[in-house]
C-alpha positions in Angstrom: -2.1 38.6 -4.3 -0.9 39.5 -8.0 -3.3 40.4 -10.6 -3.2 39.5 -14.3 -5.6 39.9 -16.7 -6.3 37.2 -19.5 -4.7 39.0 -22.2 -1.9 40.3 -20.5 1.6 39.5 -22.3 3.1 36.5 -20.7 7.0 35.2 -21.7 7.7 31.5 -20.1 11.4 31.0 -20.5 11.8 27.1 -20.9 10.5 24.6 -22.5 10.7 21.7 -20.0 8.1 20.1 -17.5 7.8 23.3 -15.4 7.7 25.3 -18.0 5.0 23.3 -20.2 2.8 22.6 -17.7 2.3 26.0 -16.2 1.5 27.5 -20.1 -0.9 24.8 -20.5 -2.3 25.7 -16.8 -2.6 29.5 -17.9 -3.9 28.4 -21.4 -6.8 26.5 -19.6 -7.5 29.3 -17.4 -8.1 31.8 -19.9 -5.0 33.5 -21.1 -4.6 34.0 -24.7 -0.9 36.2 -25.1 1.6 33.3 -24.1 5.2 32.9 -25.6 7.2 29.8 -24.6 11.0 30.3 -25.7 14.4 27.9 -25.3 16.9 26.8 -26.9 15.0 23.9 -28.6 11.9 23.2 -29.4 10.6 20.7 -27.2 11.5 17.9 -26.0 14.6 19.7 -25.7 17.4 17.5 -26.1 19.6 18.6 -23.1 16.8 19.1 -20.5 16.2 16.6 -18.2 12.6 16.2 -19.0 13.6 14.7 -21.9 14.4 10.8 -21.5 13.6 7.5 -22.9 12.1 6.1 -19.2 11.8 8.3 -16.3 10.1 7.3 -13.1 6.6 7.8 -12.2 5.8 6.6 -8.6 3.8 8.3 -5.4 6.8 6.5 -3.5 7.8 10.0 -1.6 8.5 10.3 2.7 6.6 13.9 2.4 2.7 13.7 2.0 2.7 16.6 0.2 4.7 14.9 -3.1 2.8 11.6 -2.8 -0.4 13.2 -2.9 0.8 15.0 -6.3 2.2 12.5 -7.4 -0.8 9.9 -6.7 -3.2 12.4 -8.6 -0.5 13.2 -11.2 -0.7 8.9 -12.0 -4.2 8.8 -11.9 -4.9 11.2 -14.5 -1.9 9.6 -16.9 -3.9 6.6 -16.7 -7.0 8.6 -17.3 -8.8 8.1 -14.4 16.6 9.9 -1.1 14.0 9.0 1.8 14.0 6.5 4.1 12.0 3.2 3.3 10.3 3.3 6.3 9.1 6.5 6.1 8.0 6.5 2.8 6.3 3.1 3.0 4.1 5.1 6.4 3.2 7.7 3.6 2.4 5.0 0.8 0.0 3.9 3.7 -1.8 7.1 4.8 -2.4 7.5 1.1 -4.2 3.7 0.6 -1.5 2.7 -1.6 -0.8 -0.9 -1.9 2.6 -2.6 -2.0 4.3 -5.3 -1.1 6.7 -5.5 1.3 9.9 -8.2 1.2 11.7 -9.5 4.1 14.6 -11.2 2.5 16.3 -11.2 -0.8 15.0 -14.6 -1.5 11.7 -13.7 -1.8 13.1 -11.3 -3.8 14.3 -13.4 -6.1 11.5 -15.8 -6.3 8.7 -12.9 -6.8 11.1 -11.3 -9.9 12.7 -13.6 -12.1 14.7 -10.5 -13.8 16.6 -10.1 -10.2 17.2 -14.1 -9.9 21.1 -12.6 -9.4 20.8 -10.7 -6.6 23.3 -12.3 -4.0 23.4 -9.1 -1.4 21.2 -9.6 1.7 18.3 -7.4 1.0 14.9 -6.3 2.0 12.2 -3.8 0.2 8.8 -3.2 -1.2 7.2 -3.3 -4.7 4.5 -0.6 -5.4 2.8 -1.9 -8.6 1.7 1.5 -9.6 4.7 2.8 -9.9 6.9 2.5 -13.2 8.0 4.6 -16.0 7.2 6.6 -19.1 8.2 7.8 -22.5 8.9 11.7 -21.1 9.9 12.6 -24.4 6.8 11.4 -26.1 4.9 13.0 -23.0 6.8 16.6 -23.7 5.8 16.7 -27.0 2.3 16.3 -26.8 2.2 18.5 -24.4 4.2 21.3 -26.7 1.8 19.8 -29.5 -1.3 20.8 -27.2 -0.4 23.9 -26.3 0.4 24.6 -30.4 -2.8 23.9 -30.9 -4.3 26.2 -28.2 -2.5 29.0 -29.8 0.4 29.3 -27.5 3.4 30.7 -29.7 7.2 28.9 -29.5 10.3 31.0 -30.7 13.5 28.4 -30.4 17.4 29.0 -32.1 19.1 31.8 -30.8 16.2 34.2 -31.0 14.4 31.6 -28.6 17.4 31.6 -26.3 17.8 34.0 -23.4 20.9 36.1 -22.3 19.2 38.1 -19.6 16.2 39.5 -17.5 15.0 43.0 -18.7 14.6 44.8 -15.4 13.3 48.9 -15.2 14.5 51.4 -12.6 11.3 50.6 -10.6 12.5 46.8 -10.1 9.4 45.8 -12.7 10.8 42.6 -15.3 9.8 44.1 -18.7 10.9 41.2 -20.6 14.5 39.0 -22.0 17.3 40.0 -24.0 18.0 37.5 -26.4 21.2 36.2 -28.3 19.7 37.3 -31.9 17.3 40.3 -32.4 15.5 42.5 -30.6 14.7 41.9 -26.9 11.5 40.4 -26.3 8.8 42.2 -24.1 6.4 40.8 -21.6 4.6 42.2 -18.8 5.3 38.9 -16.9 7.8 36.5 -17.4 7.7 33.1 -16.3 11.2 31.4 -15.2 11.1 27.9 -15.7 15.1 27.7 -16.9 16.0 24.1 -14.4 20.0 24.0 -14.3 20.4 27.3 -16.3 18.3 29.5 -13.8 21.5 30.7 -11.9 23.0 32.1 -15.1 20.6 34.7 -15.2 19.1 35.2 -11.6 21.4 34.6 -8.4 19.7 32.4 -6.4 22.8 30.2 -5.5 21.4 30.2 -1.4 18.4 28.7 -3.0 19.6 26.0 -5.9 22.2 24.1 -7.4 22.8 22.8 -10.4 24.6 18.9 -10.3 24.8 16.6 -13.1 23.4 13.1 -12.6 25.3 10.1 -14.4 23.1 7.6 -16.8 24.1 4.7 -18.4 22.7 3.3 -21.6 23.3 0.0 -22.1 22.2 -2.1 -25.7 20.9 -5.7 -24.9 20.3 -8.4 -27.3 16.3 -9.4 -28.1 16.8 -12.5 -25.6 18.4 -10.5 -23.1 15.9 -8.3 -22.9 12.9 -10.8 -23.1 14.5 -12.1 -19.7 14.0 -8.7 -18.0 11.0 -7.4 -19.6 8.7 -8.0 -16.6 11.3 -6.5 -14.0 10.0 -3.3 -12.3 11.9 -0.4 -12.6 14.2 -0.9 -9.1 16.5 1.3 -6.9 18.8 0.4 -4.1 18.4 2.6 -1.7 21.9 2.0 -0.1 24.0 2.5 -3.2 21.5 5.5 -5.1 21.7 3.5 -8.1 18.7 2.2 -9.8 17.6 1.0 -12.9 14.7 0.4 -15.6 13.2 -2.8 -17.8 14.4 -2.4 -21.1 13.0 0.0 -23.8 11.4 -1.2 -26.8 14.8 -1.2 -28.7 16.2 -3.2 -26.4 18.1 -0.1 -24.1 18.7 -1.1 -20.5 19.4 2.5 -18.8 20.6 3.0 -15.0 21.4 5.8 -13.7 22.1 7.5 -10.5 19.9 9.8 -7.9 22.3 11.3 -5.1 24.9 13.9 -4.8 25.6 15.0 -8.4 28.2 16.2 -10.2 28.8 20.3 -9.8 31.0 22.1 -12.0 32.5 25.9 -11.9 32.1 27.8 -15.1 31.8 31.3 -15.5 28.5 33.2 -15.7 27.1 36.4 -17.1 30.9 38.1 -17.1 29.3 41.6 -15.9 28.0 39.5 -12.6 32.1 38.6 -11.8 30.5 34.8 -10.6 31.1 31.5 -11.1 28.1 29.4 -11.2 27.2 25.5 -11.5 25.2 25.1 -14.2 24.9 23.3 -18.0 26.3 25.4 -20.9 24.0 27.7 -22.4 25.2 27.5 -26.2 26.1 24.3 -26.9 24.0 20.3 -26.4 25.1 19.3 -23.1 23.4 15.7 -24.2 26.0 15.8 -27.4 28.7 13.9 -25.6 28.4 10.6 -24.1 31.0 11.5 -21.3 31.4 9.8 -18.2 33.5 10.9 -15.5 35.7 7.9 -14.3 33.7 8.1 -10.5 30.0 8.1 -12.2 31.4 4.7 -14.6 32.7 2.8 -11.5 29.6 3.3 -9.4 26.7 2.8 -12.1 28.5 -0.6 -13.2 29.0 -1.3 -9.4 25.4 -1.1 -8.8 24.7 -2.7 -12.0 26.5 -5.6 -10.7 24.0 -5.8 -7.6 20.9 -6.1 -10.0 22.2 -7.7 -13.6 25.7 -9.0 -13.3 25.9 -10.3 -16.9 26.0 -7.0 -18.5 27.3 -5.1 -15.9 30.7 -4.9 -17.8 29.2 -4.6 -21.2 30.3 -1.0 -23.3 27.8 1.9 -22.3 26.0 2.1 -25.9 26.4 5.8 -24.7 26.4 8.0 -21.4 24.4 10.9 -20.6 25.1 13.8 -17.3 21.5 15.1 -16.6 21.3 18.2 -14.9 19.1 18.4 -12.0 18.4 21.8 -10.1 18.6 20.3 -6.1 16.9 22.8 -3.6 18.2 22.1 0.0 14.7 20.3 1.4 14.4 18.8 -2.0 10.9 21.5 -2.8 9.6 22.6 -5.8 10.0 26.6 -5.9 6.8 28.1 -7.5 6.5 31.5 -6.7 7.1 35.3 -7.3 10.5 37.0 -6.9 10.6 38.7 -4.0 11.9 41.9 -5.2 11.7 42.0 -9.0 8.0 42.6 -10.1 6.1 40.2 -12.4 8.9 37.7 -12.4 8.1 34.3 -11.5 10.3 31.6 -10.9 9.1 27.8 -11.4 12.4 25.3 -10.9 13.9 23.1 -8.2 12.7 19.8 -9.5 15.2 17.9 -7.3 15.0 15.1 -9.1 11.5 14.3 -8.1 
């Protein structure tokens, strides 16, 4: 067990869901000297935590994550798995859901899916849904600021490398601009960027998942307004009810795209990771394959808009682990370094 005094300087690298929630938990437990750094102020524009409608669900085939999500949903409300195994876990968690044995029953129950043609079965979990991720991230960041947690952004908040002394103790980080930032404890919550800073390729890989957005007319949005978040477990394509500004989002949850990119030249290796010095969400580029299977999936759900031009596209970077488990632990050989990553699209 690593002992940390409440006034010890803690540096959190990464202002996404992992970094902000860790900082908030530390602050609530009495730690008073916390600094968060990132390239942008949260919601970080190209971070996976910044989105209009991520899914909130307890539909996991692992009881731990199902229980964790159930607790999180209760707090939120104020109070690729096998679907068979997932339903077994839902039952064990006393979660109510409705099963459908045929496409016809789905069409009758959910009018927005009246165009489904393939022979399908499935289930509906009324406790799941979606959240305003960008708004939630901003609310947590504002709360942390109110609690006295410091934020550093821009080049001064952009990590270049870890500082590790001769005793394998982390003492801070080098940044793109200005003097190093010193701390006795560093929490690396850098998501898909992590392998740029630390070789964890045996544990995590960054992969880009495609997301497409389509502008609907008010009438089209109204017809789909009562739809649940829906995922086709065969194609791994899922879509959401329209956003308040009538945007339909369709995405893919499967094996994402990897890129080969040079990391720190000193290490002489390549990694699959987003760019560090540019906004990875600025481009609306979607690979041809991504466009093809997003549209194929959308044809199964809402064929009337499946050929509509994308308002914009996005590659959302996931940090995948071999088992889909989060990583939240001290580094095995660098004292004072804590790793919080591996969201795996959960």
